[in-house]
C-alpha positions in Angstrom: 7.8 17.3 -9.0 10.7 16.2 -11.2 12.9 18.8 -9.4 11.8 17.4 -6.0 12.7 13.9 -7.2 16.2 15.0 -8.3 16.7 16.6 -4.9 15.7 13.4 -3.3 18.2 11.5 -5.4 20.9 14.0 -4.5 20.2 13.5 -0.8 20.7 9.8 -1.0 24.4 9.7 0.0 24.2 12.1 3.0 21.1 10.3 4.2 22.8 7.0 4.2 25.7 8.5 6.1 23.3 9.6 8.8 21.6 6.2 9.0 18.5 7.5 7.2 16.9 5.8 4.2 15.1 6.3 0.9 11.9 4.3 0.4 9.9 3.6 -2.8 6.3 2.5 -2.1 7.4 1.4 1.4 10.5 -0.6 0.2 14.0 0.7 1.0 16.0 1.5 -2.1 19.3 3.0 -0.9 21.2 1.3 -3.6 19.3 2.8 -6.6 21.1 5.4 -8.7 20.3 7.5 -11.8 16.5 6.9 -11.5 13.7 9.4 -12.4 10.2 8.7 -11.1 7.1 10.1 -12.9 3.7 10.7 -11.3 5.3 10.5 -7.8 4.8 12.1 -4.4 7.9 12.7 -2.2 7.8 13.4 1.5 10.4 13.4 4.3 9.1 11.8 7.4 9.8 12.8 11.0 12.9 10.6 11.2 14.4 12.3 8.1 13.7 9.3 5.8 12.8 10.2 2.2 9.6 8.4 1.2 8.5 8.2 -2.5 5.1 7.0 -3.5 5.2 6.1 -7.2 2.4 3.7 -8.3 3.8 3.2 -11.7 7.0 1.5 -10.3 7.7 -1.8 -8.6 10.7 -2.7 -6.5 12.4 -6.1 -6.3 15.0 -6.8 -3.7 15.8 -4.0 -1.3 18.6 -1.8 0.1 21.8 -2.0 -1.9 20.4 -4.7 -4.2 17.1 -2.9 -5.0 15.9 -3.0 -8.6 13.2 -0.6 -9.8 10.9 -1.6 -12.7 8.3 0.4 -14.5 5.0 -1.4 -14.6 2.3 -0.8 -17.3 -0.9 0.7 -16.0 -3.5 -1.8 -15.0 -6.9 -1.9 -16.6 -9.0 0.9 -15.3 -12.4 0.3 -13.7 -15.2 0.9 -16.1 -13.2 -0.3 -19.1 -15.2 -1.7 -22.0 -12.8 -4.7 -22.2 -14.5 -8.0 -21.6 -13.9 -9.4 -18.1 -11.3 -12.2 -18.1 -11.7 -13.3 -14.5 -14.3 -15.8 -13.5 -14.2 -14.8 -9.8 -14.9 -11.6 -8.0 -12.5 -10.0 -5.5 -13.2 -7.8 -2.5 -11.4 -5.8 0.1 -13.0 -5.5 3.6 -11.8 -3.7 6.7 -12.7 -4.7 10.3 -12.0 -2.8 13.5 -12.3 -3.7 17.2 -13.0 0.0 17.8 -13.3 2.6 15.0 -10.3 4.9 14.9 -8.5 3.4 17.9 -5.6 2.0 15.8 -4.9 5.4 14.1 -3.4 4.0 10.9 -3.8 5.1 7.3 -3.1 2.4 4.8 -2.4 3.0 1.1 -3.4 0.1 -1.2 -1.5 -0.7 -4.4 -2.4 -3.4 -6.9 0.2 -4.2 -9.5 2.0 -1.0 -8.6 -1.1 1.1 -9.1 -2.5 3.1 -6.2 -6.1 2.1 -5.5 -7.2 4.0 -2.5 -6.3 5.0 1.1 -8.0 3.2 4.0 -8.3 5.1 7.3 -9.0 3.6 10.7 -11.0 6.7 11.4 -13.7 5.7 8.9 -16.4 3.1 9.2 -16.0 -0.3 7.7 -14.9 -0.3 4.0 -16.2 -2.9 1.6 -14.8 -2.4 -2.0 -14.6 -4.6 -5.0 -11.2 -4.7 -6.6 -11.8 -7.2 -9.5 -11.3 -4.6 -12.2 -7.7 -3.9 -10.9 -6.7 -7.6 -11.2 -5.5 -9.7 -14.1 -5.6 -13.5 -14.4 -2.7 -15.2 -12.6 -0.2 -13.6 -10.2 -0.9 -10.1 -9.0 1.1 -8.0 -6.5 -0.7 -6.2 -3.7 1.2 -3.7 -1.6 -0.1 -2.3 1.7 1.8 0.6 3.3 0.6 1.8 6.7 1.4 5.0 8.5 0.4 6.0 12.0 -1.7 9.2 12.2 -1.8 10.7 15.6 -3.1 14.2 15.0 -4.8 15.2 18.2 -2.9 12.7 20.4 -2.8 9.0 20.8 -6.2 7.4 21.4 -5.1 4.0 22.5 -2.1 1.8 23.2 -4.0 -1.5 23.5 -3.0 -4.4 21.2 -6.6 -5.5 21.4 -7.7 -2.4 19.4 -7.0 -3.9 15.9 -7.4 -2.7 12.4 -7.8 -5.6 9.9 -7.8 -5.7 6.2 -9.0 -8.8 4.4 -8.8 -9.4 0.6 -10.2 -12.4 -1.1 -12.6 -14.1 -3.5 -16.2 -13.5 -2.7 -19.6 -12.5 -4.0 -22.1 -9.8 -3.4 -25.8 -10.2 -2.8 -27.9 -7.1 -2.2 -26.1 -5.0 0.4 -24.0 -7.9 1.7 -20.5 -9.1 0.6 -19.3 -12.5 1.6 -15.6 -13.4 1.2 -15.6 -17.2 0.7 -11.8 -17.5 0.2 -9.7 -15.0 2.2 -6.3 -14.6 0.5 -4.6 -11.6 2.2 -4.9 -10.7 5.8 -3.2 -7.6 7.2 -3.5 -6.5 10.9 -2.4 -3.4 12.7 -2.9 -2.6 16.4 -3.1 0.6 18.5 0.1 -0.7 20.3 2.2 -0.1 17.2 3.6 3.2 16.1 6.0 2.3 13.3 5.3 2.4 9.6 4.5 -1.0 8.2 4.8 -2.1 4.6 3.9 -5.6 3.3 3.7 -7.0 -0.2 1.5 -10.0 -1.1 1.0 -12.3 -4.1 -2.6 -12.8 -5.1 -3.4 -15.5 -7.7 -6.6 -14.3 -9.5 -8.7 -16.7 -11.6 
């Protein structure tokens, strides 16, 4: 893995010359030099861009002014530490038609990979309280089109929505009382999409 990362770094200059880019967790980092990433996955997409997924790192800025910071691991679910948040936080997906958007979305909280959401799966309802800390949290959503087997739809009405916010759970039902992050993709899109959000947890 380290060897792959060094190869990715070595490719940085020629890639830039060809108009390609290097991305860390969905953010372009062409200006970064002399950087080693641990616990990372490297892939080269169909356009020749180098994409690095490294949950232990966070990017500020971008391109030539990008700065990479190592982030301490967030508290793991199931920890025996006492909860310090008074609210509960949930992630919920909604789709106009299951699988039509054909996007896979990686969810990162405070630079830690949480899970992959697929438009091919039924509605996802997940509590993420254990991944958050009081105050400001960073949530990164990186989406990639997955068209294995062909394109199912081109309609902008076939949406894939992700909502994150404060809520509560009663029985088998989750109610989000205060939506804080809303992220929408449609079947009409084909490009990779990456967005970072601030979430103030309390």
